[in-house]
C-alpha positions as CSV (number, residue, x, y, z in Angstrom):
1,M,0.0,0.0,0.0
2,T,1.3,3.5,-0.9
3,E,2.3,5.7,2.0
4,F,1.4,9.4,2.4
5,D,4.2,11.6,1.1
6,R,4.8,14.4,3.6
7,T,7.3,16.2,1.2
8,K,4.3,17.3,-0.8
9,M,3.0,19.4,2.1
10,E,3.4,23.1,2.7
11,Y,4.8,24.1,6.1
12,P,4.1,27.7,7.0
13,S,6.2,29.5,9.6
14,L,5.1,29.2,13.2
15,H,5.4,33.0,13.4
16,E,2.4,33.2,11.0
17,R,0.1,31.1,13.3
18,Y,-2.5,32.6,15.6
19,S,-1.7,31.2,19.0
20,K,-4.3,31.4,21.8
21,V,-2.0,31.4,24.8
22,S,0.8,33.8,25.7
23,I,3.2,32.5,28.3
24,L,3.8,36.0,29.6
25,E,0.1,36.2,30.5
26,A,-0.5,32.5,31.5
27,S,2.6,31.7,33.5
28,V,2.1,31.3,37.2
29,P,5.0,32.8,39.2
30,P,5.8,30.3,42.0
31,E,6.6,33.2,44.5
32,K,3.2,34.8,44.1
33,V,0.9,31.8,44.7
34,S,-1.2,31.8,47.9
35,L,-4.1,29.9,49.4
36,V,-6.5,32.8,49.1
37,H,-9.8,32.1,47.3
38,Y,-9.3,28.3,47.1
39,E,-12.1,25.9,48.3
40,D,-11.6,24.3,51.7
41,D,-11.9,20.8,50.4
42,L,-9.1,21.4,47.8
43,V,-6.8,22.9,50.5
44,E,-7.5,19.9,52.8
45,Y,-6.8,17.4,50.1
46,A,-3.5,19.2,49.1
47,E,-2.5,19.3,52.7
48,K,-2.9,15.5,52.9
49,V,-0.9,14.9,49.8
50,A,1.8,17.4,50.9
51,E,2.3,15.5,54.2
52,E,2.7,12.3,52.3
53,I,5.2,13.9,50.0
54,K,7.2,15.1,53.0
55,T,7.2,11.7,54.6
56,A,8.2,10.0,51.3
57,R,11.2,12.4,50.8
58,K,12.4,11.8,54.3
59,Q,12.6,8.1,53.4
60,N,14.2,8.8,50.0
61,A,11.3,7.3,48.3
62,A,10.1,8.4,44.8
63,V,7.6,11.2,44.4
64,I,6.4,11.1,40.8
65,C,4.1,13.5,39.0
66,A,2.7,12.6,35.6
67,F,0.7,15.3,33.9
68,G,-1.1,16.0,30.6
69,A,-0.3,18.9,28.2
70,H,-3.0,21.2,29.6
71,S,-0.9,21.7,32.7
72,I,1.7,23.4,30.4
73,K,-0.9,25.4,28.5
74,N,-2.3,26.6,31.9
75,G,1.1,28.2,32.6
76,L,2.3,25.7,35.2
77,G,5.8,25.2,33.8
78,R,7.5,27.2,36.5
79,I,5.4,25.6,39.2
80,L,6.2,22.0,38.0
81,G,9.8,22.9,37.4
82,S,10.2,24.4,40.9
83,L,8.7,21.3,42.5
84,L,11.3,19.3,40.7
85,E,14.2,21.6,41.3
86,E,13.3,22.0,45.0
87,G,13.3,18.2,45.4
88,W,9.6,17.8,46.3
89,F,9.1,15.8,43.1
90,T,11.8,13.3,42.2
91,H,10.4,12.7,38.7
92,I,8.0,14.6,36.4
93,A,6.6,13.0,33.2
94,T,4.5,14.3,30.4
95,N,3.3,13.3,26.9
96,G,4.5,14.5,23.5
97,A,2.1,17.4,23.5
98,G,3.4,18.6,26.8
99,I,6.9,18.9,25.3
100,I,5.6,20.7,22.3
101,H,3.7,23.4,24.2
102,D,6.7,23.9,26.5
103,W,9.0,24.2,23.6
104,E,6.8,26.6,21.7
105,F,6.5,28.8,24.8
106,A,10.3,28.8,25.1
107,F,10.8,29.6,21.4
108,L,7.9,31.9,20.6
109,G,6.3,32.8,23.9
110,K,3.0,31.5,22.6
111,S,1.3,28.2,22.0
112,S,-2.1,26.5,21.4
113,E,-3.5,26.9,17.9
114,D,-7.1,27.0,16.6
115,V,-7.6,23.3,15.8
116,R,-11.0,23.6,14.2
117,Q,-10.0,26.4,11.9
118,N,-6.6,25.0,10.9
119,V,-7.9,21.4,10.2
120,K,-10.4,23.0,7.8
121,I,-7.6,24.5,5.7
122,G,-5.1,21.7,6.2
123,R,-2.7,23.6,8.4
124,F,-3.3,22.1,11.8
125,G,0.1,21.1,13.2
126,T,2.0,21.8,10.0
127,W,4.2,24.6,11.4
128,D,7.7,24.5,10.1
129,E,9.8,25.5,13.1
130,T,7.9,23.2,15.6
131,G,8.2,20.2,13.3
132,K,11.7,20.8,12.1
133,Y,13.4,21.8,15.2
134,I,11.9,19.3,17.6
135,N,12.5,16.5,15.2
136,L,16.1,17.6,14.7
137,A,16.6,17.8,18.4
138,I,15.2,14.2,18.8
139,A,17.5,13.0,16.0
140,A,20.5,14.6,17.6
141,G,19.5,13.2,21.0
142,A,19.1,9.7,19.6
143,Y,22.6,9.9,18.1
144,E,23.9,11.0,21.5
145,G,22.1,8.4,23.5
146,L,19.7,10.8,25.2
147,G,16.1,10.5,26.2
148,Y,13.2,12.4,24.4
149,A,12.8,15.2,27.0
150,E,16.5,15.7,27.5
151,S,17.0,15.9,23.7
152,V,14.6,18.8,23.3
153,G,15.9,20.3,26.6
154,R,19.5,20.4,25.3
155,M,18.3,22.5,22.3
156,V,16.4,24.9,24.6
157,I,19.2,25.3,27.1
158,N,21.9,25.7,24.4
159,D,19.9,27.8,22.1
160,G,20.6,25.5,19.2
161,L,22.3,22.3,18.0
162,A,25.9,21.4,17.1
163,I,25.5,19.7,13.8
164,P,28.2,17.1,12.9
165,S,29.5,16.7,9.4
166,A,28.1,14.2,7.0
167,D,31.6,12.5,6.9
168,Q,31.5,12.1,10.7
169,L,28.1,10.5,10.6
170,K,29.0,8.2,7.8
171,A,32.2,7.2,9.6
172,D,30.3,6.4,12.8
173,A,27.7,4.4,10.8
174,S,30.5,2.2,9.4
175,D,32.6,1.9,12.6
176,A,32.3,-1.7,13.8
177,G,33.8,-0.7,17.1
178,L,30.7,1.4,17.9
179,P,27.5,-0.2,19.4
180,S,24.8,-1.0,16.8
181,W,22.4,1.6,18.1
182,K,25.0,4.3,17.6
183,R,25.8,3.2,14.0
184,S,22.1,3.1,13.2
185,A,21.4,6.4,14.9
186,A,24.1,8.1,12.9
187,L,22.4,7.1,9.6
188,D,19.0,8.2,10.9
189,Y,20.4,11.6,11.9
190,L,22.1,12.0,8.5
191,E,18.8,11.2,6.8
192,V,17.0,13.9,8.8
193,L,19.7,16.5,8.2
194,N,19.6,15.8,4.5
195,K,15.8,16.1,4.4
196,C,16.1,19.5,6.0
197,G,19.1,20.6,4.1
198,I,21.0,21.4,7.4
199,P,24.8,21.8,6.9
200,E,27.4,21.1,9.6
201,G,28.2,23.7,12.2
202,Y,26.2,25.3,14.9
203,L,22.5,25.8,14.2
204,R,21.5,28.7,16.2
205,I,17.9,28.5,17.5
206,E,17.1,31.2,20.0
207,H,14.8,30.5,22.9
208,P,14.1,34.0,24.4
209,F,11.5,32.7,26.8
210,K,13.4,29.7,28.2
211,E,13.0,30.9,31.7
212,Y,9.4,29.7,31.5
213,S,10.3,26.3,30.3
214,I,10.4,23.2,32.5
215,H,13.6,22.3,30.7
216,A,15.4,25.1,32.4
217,Y,14.4,23.8,35.8
218,A,15.2,20.2,34.9
219,D,18.7,21.2,33.8
220,R,19.4,22.6,37.2
221,S,17.7,19.7,39.1
222,S,18.9,16.3,40.2
223,G,15.4,15.0,39.4
224,E,14.2,13.4,36.2
225,F,12.0,14.9,33.5
226,T,10.8,12.4,30.8
227,C,8.4,12.3,27.9
228,H,6.2,9.4,26.8
229,P,4.9,10.0,23.3
230,M,2.5,7.8,21.3
231,F,3.2,7.6,17.6
232,G,0.9,9.8,15.5
233,H,-0.5,11.7,18.4
234,D,1.5,14.8,18.1
235,I,1.9,17.5,15.5
236,I,5.6,16.9,14.9
237,Y,4.6,13.7,13.1
238,T,3.1,15.8,10.3
239,H,6.6,17.1,9.4
240,Y,8.9,15.5,6.8
241,A,11.8,15.7,9.3
242,N,10.0,13.2,11.6
243,S,11.9,9.9,12.1
244,G,10.2,7.0,13.8
245,A,13.5,5.4,14.6
246,C,14.7,8.5,16.5
247,I,11.4,8.9,18.3
248,G,11.6,5.2,19.4
249,R,15.2,5.4,20.6
250,T,14.7,8.5,22.7
251,A,11.3,7.4,24.0
252,E,12.7,4.1,25.1
253,H,15.4,5.8,27.2
254,D,12.7,7.9,28.9
255,F,10.4,4.9,29.6
256,L,13.3,3.0,31.3
257,K,14.2,6.1,33.3
258,Y,10.5,6.3,34.4
259,A,10.4,2.6,35.2
260,E,13.6,3.0,37.4
261,S,11.8,5.8,39.3
262,V,8.7,3.6,39.8
263,S,11.0,0.8,41.2
264,N,11.7,3.3,44.1
265,L,8.1,3.9,44.9
266,Q,7.9,1.9,48.1
267,H,6.7,4.4,50.7
268,G,6.4,6.9,47.9
269,V,3.8,9.0,46.2
270,Y,2.5,8.9,42.6
271,L,0.5,12.0,41.5
272,S,-1.4,11.7,38.2
273,V,-2.8,15.1,37.0
274,G,-4.9,15.4,33.9
275,S,-3.5,12.3,32.1
276,A,-6.2,9.8,31.4
277,V,-4.2,7.7,28.9
278,M,-0.4,8.2,29.1
279,S,0.0,8.1,32.9
280,P,-1.9,4.9,33.8
281,M,-0.6,3.0,30.8
282,I,3.1,3.6,31.5
283,F,2.6,3.2,35.2
284,E,1.0,-0.3,35.1
285,K,3.8,-1.7,32.9
286,S,6.6,0.0,34.9
287,L,5.2,-1.2,38.3
288,S,4.9,-4.8,37.0
289,M,8.5,-4.6,35.6
290,S,9.7,-3.2,39.0
291,R,8.0,-5.9,41.0
292,N,9.3,-8.6,38.7
293,V,12.9,-7.6,39.8
294,S,12.2,-6.6,43.4
295,L,10.2,-9.7,44.3
296,Q,13.2,-11.9,43.2
297,K,14.9,-10.3,46.2
298,N,11.9,-10.6,48.5
299,V,11.5,-6.8,48.5
300,P,7.9,-5.6,48.1
301,I,6.6,-2.5,46.4
302,D,3.2,-2.3,48.0
303,D,3.2,0.7,50.3
304,F,2.6,3.8,48.2
305,K,0.0,6.4,47.6
306,I,-1.6,7.1,44.2
307,H,-3.5,10.4,43.8
308,V,-5.4,10.9,40.6
309,V,-6.6,14.4,39.9
310,D,-8.8,15.4,36.9
311,L,-11.8,17.7,36.0
312,Q,-14.3,14.9,35.7
313,K,-16.6,14.8,38.8
314,A,-16.2,11.8,41.0
315,S,-19.1,9.3,41.0
316,W,-17.6,6.4,43.0
317,D,-15.6,6.1,46.2
318,W,-12.6,4.1,45.0
319,S,-11.6,3.3,48.6
320,R,-14.5,0.7,48.3
321,G,-12.7,-1.0,45.5
322,E,-13.8,-1.5,41.9
323,P,-17.4,-0.5,41.1
324,P,-19.7,-3.1,39.6
325,M,-20.0,-3.5,35.8
326,D,-23.4,-1.8,35.8
327,D,-22.0,1.4,37.3
328,P,-20.7,4.0,34.7
329,A,-17.6,4.5,37.0
330,Y,-16.5,0.9,36.0
331,Y,-15.7,2.3,32.6
332,L,-13.5,5.1,33.9
333,R,-10.5,3.3,32.4
334,F,-7.7,5.2,34.1
335,M,-9.2,4.8,37.6
336,K,-9.8,1.1,37.1
337,T,-6.2,0.8,36.1
338,F,-4.8,2.6,39.1
339,N,-7.1,0.9,41.5
340,R,-5.7,-2.5,40.4
341,M,-2.1,-1.5,41.2
342,G,-2.1,-2.0,44.9
343,G,-1.1,0.7,47.4
344,T,-3.7,3.2,48.3
345,T,-5.6,5.0,45.5
346,D,-8.0,8.0,45.5
347,Y,-9.5,10.3,43.0
348,F,-10.1,14.1,43.4
349,S,-11.9,16.4,41.0
350,A,-10.0,19.7,40.6
351,D,-8.5,21.9,38.0
352,N,-4.8,21.1,37.5
353,K,-3.8,24.7,37.9
354,D,-5.6,25.0,41.3
355,L,-4.3,21.7,42.6
356,L,-0.6,22.3,41.7
357,C,-0.6,25.9,42.9
358,V,-2.1,25.0,46.3
359,L,0.2,22.0,46.7
360,Y,3.2,24.1,45.9
361,T,2.2,26.7,48.4
362,I,1.6,24.2,51.2
363,L,4.9,22.4,50.6
364,N,6.8,25.6,50.8
365,S,5.0,27.2,53.7
């Protein structure tokens, strides 16, 4: 069957796009957050979670926060980054869209397009700088043995990419002394560079708003920041620079980093905020993998807290266990997944912005 040819597409500049969110307006400054005007039940819930986080950190247990892209669009990059940099969170994880919004904010200061209008005219997600630069960063990271988030983060922090020569990449590809992944990654990187017409040397890519990017905080932190994409879900897959091999290599690194963090979840806390698909799916596999190894040593991973926060109103008390099949809550897939993991699980309905701002304030009070 014939495949779609992305080289026939037109890729307008990101600077031409109407973007609905300005980071200068949306960003929440960590130092200005307070508990004023928040509902009592939200504050009480955040206080409970904060105490569990403090206890976990005293025991050197993992505190992982997985979140959806809307947390970035809501201007929470500096809050999430501060929670990582200050050591309250040991690991933060997002999906591919979260990385894209964070990068567009750092690069342009704006993100979030009009999907309805742009799909109608065949321009949704087809922005040249977003597709080209993120895919280039991922190809470079795959060649350097980095994870997905770190690959994009290096480009943001360094305001660009050091592009090797074609001769160097060809030499690496044919060097039997190098590991097979390095040889293959060199060829993939060369292919992406050729598609984009990028010569060797330093490719300057300014990020004037990097102070708002999670990557800036992760770079200063001892914690982990990972990305867990699903192929075809993100706008960078519309660009001719996209390479499935490079996506796979970098995403595998991030998944294994995440699984390593989950292996340290005994006495820890897992916070899932606005992520109904990515978070539960990677968590259940990582927890099973971790137990596979730990139980060989008779070391359990069964004492941890899972807090799931989303906008959907709660209709079931998950402390009672799984609802019956004739209850609509049974089909709330992400809660059913988390409830089957062991530990202690609860669900709280709240806006991600409210929850994370209140939690940050309580932890630092």
